[in-house]
DODO-380485 format. One record per residue (C-alpha): z, y, x. Coordinates in steps of 0.05 Angstrom, whole numbers, padded with zeros to 5 digits, always signed. Example, Ala and Ser with C-alpha at 12.3 -4.5 7.8 and 13.67 -1.06 7.14 Angstrom:
+00156-00090+00246+00143-00021+00273
end
This chain:
+00547-01773-02315+00512-01705-02314+00548-01687-02250+00523-01750-02215+00451-01736-02237+00454-01665-02211+00482-01689-02144+00424-01739-02136+00372-01685-02151+00403-01639-02099+00404-01695-02046+00330-01712-02058+00309-01640-02053+00347-01632-01988+00316-01693-01958+00247-01668-01978+00258-01602-01943+00284-01637-01880+00230-01692-01875+00169-01651-01893+00162-01616-01825+00172-01683-01789+00116-01716-01829+00070-01656-01820+00082-01655-01745+00069-01730-01740+00003-01722-01777-00016-01663-01733-00002-01702-01669-00044-01760-01693-00103-01715-01711-00100-01679-01644-00101-01744-01607-00164-01766-01645-00199-01701-01630-00182-01708-01557-00210-01777-01556-00275-01754-01589-00283-01694-01542-00271-01740-01483-00333-01782-01500-00396-01758-01460-00469-01772-01476-00494-01827-01429-00547-01806-01377-00619-01819-01400-00656-01874-01363-00721-01850-01332-00775-01873-01284-00801-01828-01229-00855-01818-01177-00863-01770-01119-00911-01712-01117-00961-01728-01062-01022-01698-01029-01086-01738-01039-01161-01726-01043-01183-01724-01116-01250-01712-01149-01276-01700-01219-01327-01754-01234-01377-01759-01290-01399-01829-01311-01472-01831-01332-01526-01882-01349-01597-01875-01324-01665-01907-01315-01709-01913-01254-01777-01879-01263-01836-01865-01217-01858-01792-01214-01925-01811-01184-01954-01854-01240-02025-01851-01266-02076-01885-01311-02145-01879-01281-02204-01873-01330-02279-01873-01322-02316-01807-01330-02384-01842-01341-02412-01902-01377-02432-01964-01339-02421-02037-01318-02362-02054-01273-02389-02079-01207-02325-02080-01166-02252-02088-01186-02216-02143-01146-02144-02120-01160-02085-02152-01196-02019-02122-01218-01973-02117-01158-02027-02107-01106-02011-02054-01055-02059-01997-01041-02047-01978-00969-02078-01908-00968-02100-01852-01012-02175-01851-01026-02183-01927-01026-02238-01953-01072-02209-01984-01134-02266-01991-01184-02341-01984-01175-02394-01984-01229-02467-02005-01224-02497-01944-01190-02572-01956-01188-02589-01914-01249-02545-01857-01226-02577-01861-01156-02646-01857-01188-02625-01795-01227-02603-01762-01162-02669-01779-01128-02709-01750-01185-02666-01687-01185-02676-01680-01110-02751-01687-01117-02753-01635-01171-02713-01587-01128-02759-01598-01069-02821-01585-01112-02794-01522-01143-02767-01498-01076-02836-01503-01044-02868-01466-01102-02815-01413-01100-02828-01401-01026-02902-01389-01039-02889-01344-01099-02837-01305-01059-02889-01292-01004-02939-01270-01055-02888-01224-01088-02871-01191-01022-02945-01181-01005-02961-01151-01073-02900-01105-01067-02925-01077-01000-02995-01066-01027-02968-01032-01089-02925-00986-01047-02988-00967-01006-03026-00958-01071-03076-01010-01050-03064-01052-01113-03044-01035-01183-02979-01042-01219-03004-01099-01262-03015-01145-01202-02947-01127-01173-02911-01142-01239-02946-01208-01247-02926-01231-01178-02854-01209-01190-02849-01245-01256-02879-01309-01230-02829-01310-01173-02770-01296-01220-02790-01353-01267-02799-01401-01209-02732-01380-01179-02696-01391-01246-02727-01460-01252-02705-01476-01182-02633-01456-01197-02635-01500-01259-02661-01559-01219-02606-01550-01168-02554-01551-01224-02586-01616-01250-02581-01645-01180-02507-01627-01176-02495-01660-01243-02532-01723-01224-02494-01726-01158-02428-01717-01195-02444-01775-01242-02462-01818-01182-02396-01800-01148-02357-01812-01212-02383-01883-01215-02333-01898-01160-02259-01890-01176-02214-01879-01116-02138-01882-01109-02107-01813-01114-02048-01836-01072-02021-01898-01036-01981-01942-01082-01980-02005-01124-02026-02029-01179-01985-02037-01243-02039-02056-01294-02113-02075-01298-02154-02061-01360-02223-02083-01337-02257-02137-01296-02323-02144-01260-02381-02146-01309-02345-02108-01365-02384-02053-01400-02344-01990-01405-02350-01922-01438-02333-01853-01412-02258-01840-01419-02239-01914-01421-02175-01933-01382-02191-01976-01322-02129-01985-01278-02057-01962-01273-02017-01950-01209-01954-01917-01184-01921-01896-01119-01855-01933-01110-01832-01881-01060-01833-01829-01116-01780-01868-01156-01722-01827-01182-01664-01843-01228-01668-01802-01291-01606-01789-01332-01581-01747-01390-01519-01704-01378-01478-01687-01440-01478-01614-01462-01404-01608-01446-01418-01621-01372-01489-01593-01368-01467-01527-01338-01428-01561-01282-01486-01599-01250-01520-01569-01189-01578-01591-01146-01555-01630-01085-01492-01658-01118-01475-01728-01091-01471-01791-01133-01460-01866-01126-01510-01910-01163-01507-01983-01181-01561-02025-01215-01546-02082-01262-01604-02122-01232-01577-02112-01161-01503-02132-01167-01458-02117-01109-01501-02060-01082-01482-01987-01086-01531-01932-01066-01518-01861-01045-01558-01809-01082-01562-01735-01097-01589-01691-01153-01661-01674-01136-01682-01639-01200-01648-01607-01261-01689-01594-01323-01686-01521-01345-01673-01536-01418-01626-01574-01465-01652-01630-01509-01641-01602-01579-01637-01670-01612-01589-01706-01566-01554-01644-01537-01564-01668-01466-01595-01640-01402-01640-01684-01360-01627-01692-01286-01662-01734-01233-01628-01768-01175-01661-01785-01109-01635-01843-01067-01611-01822-00997-01651-01878-00965-01714-01916-00982-01699-01979-01022-01759-02024-01037-01716-02067-01083-01705-02009-01130-01764-02008-01178-01783-01968-01240-01751-01992-01304-01684-02012-01272-01621-01993-01311-01573-01951-01270-01499-01935-01273-01483-01868-01241-01418-01837-01216-01432-01763-01205-01380-01723-01166-01375-01655-01201-01317-01628-01161-01274-01650-01102-01207-01628-01072-01195-01663-01005-01121-01645-00999-01095-01636-01070-01023-01635-01093-01022-01691-01145-00976-01725-01194-00986-01779-01248-01014-01756-01314-00956-01793-01348-00908-01741-01320-00938-01683-01360-00905-01661-01425-00921-01605-01474-00872-01549-01488-00861-01518-01556-00907-01460-01537-00960-01511-01516-00952-01503-01441-00956-01561-01392-00892-01580-01356-00859-01636-01317-00787-01655-01305-00765-01655-01232-00702-01695-01216-00653-01655-01175-00581-01679-01161-00583-01726-01220-00609-01676-01271-00678-01664-01300-00704-01594-01287-00765-01572-01328-00821-01539-01288-00882-01505-01319-00946-01526-01283-01021-01512-01281-01068-01570-01274-01134-01578-01237-01178-01639-01227-01161-01703-01262-01181-01769-01229-01161-01831-01269-01085-01824-01277-01077-01771-01222-01076-01697-01237-01082-01640-01188-01027-01586-01197-01024-01516-01170-00955-01488-01189-00886-01511-01207-00876-01569-01158-00879-01583-01084-00899-01642-01042-00843-01694-01043-00813-01672-01110-00791-01730-01155-00820-01723-01225-00804-01763-01287-00861-01808-01308-00827-01848-01363-00773-01824-01411-00790-01750-01407-00801-01743-01482-00728-01757-01497-00695-01709-01448-00683-01634-01444-00678-01584-01387-00616-01594-01345-00598-01661-01377-00566-01714-01334-00613-01772-01320-00607-01841-01289-00667-01862-01248-00689-01934-01256-00749-01970-01226-00775-01975-01156-00758-01909-01123-00694-01879-01150-00685-01805-01146-00710-01801-01076-00763-01854-01083-00819-01868-01131-00883-01907-01133-00934-01895-01080
end
């Protein structure tokens, strides 16, 4: 019995030694096959959309709001008291020429004052002439020692007093004439009546507002440029202007005036635009929408803004598709107009750039172009 047991043990041990390499080799073969299958699998090409790099005119545009105002605008007031004798105007009446009579006061009292002043001047002037002759005669006699110093001094003093009175009377005449002239208010420029404060028969006081007017041809569009763009505006820059009250019309304009300071409260700089042509329909108070062209490149190399990605070191780059692979190119950008960006380096006209799917790819990765253009195409 013991012999049989020993024989069995020996047989099992022998079989173990013989079969172990076979099992090990079989396991190794199976593992190698699995590894080969895993290494044979390749990452699928990333799907991307593309567009071509093209040359186009682009411009940097600033959108502004504005208001139409008249530079020539005035409120005329009376410089004297009186009763309004003439004021036939209504708001909207056109004044054809500068100097036209707008308001006239009752002038009789002022005319009488002028006449009195003229009479006084004439009287004193006649007396001054006589005293001047007497003074000259006494001076000659005194120089010849025919008369004494007392007579000479008396004649001189009488003439000096009369002359001073004459000068005072002339000043009074000028004042009376000025008051007479100020009883008539004339238009300082041709324009339009915008408001009337008095009517015929009204009693007015000096300094009281009488009439308002403005010159429509002096209308400008005034706007506030944000501080961030204030340094970029220059006189003569072109703009397109639309008015909410004149739908469908667009007007060419240019910057006529730039204020030399920044509004401290709103952090803006005021600019004024002048329309390139006269437009009677544009009137003060109209709300304006302005497109100001700050910069223009007539033949810029452009690509969609969607194509730009940021690198880890915060540089701007795009992926250019070449032979089925995405090649990263560092770029420098210029003007942006809507979704188009001007570029200076890194790409050439006709290059195909990735516009969708760029965030998930890396430099040199295989890509599959989908969409309109394919690798050689793109959206126009």
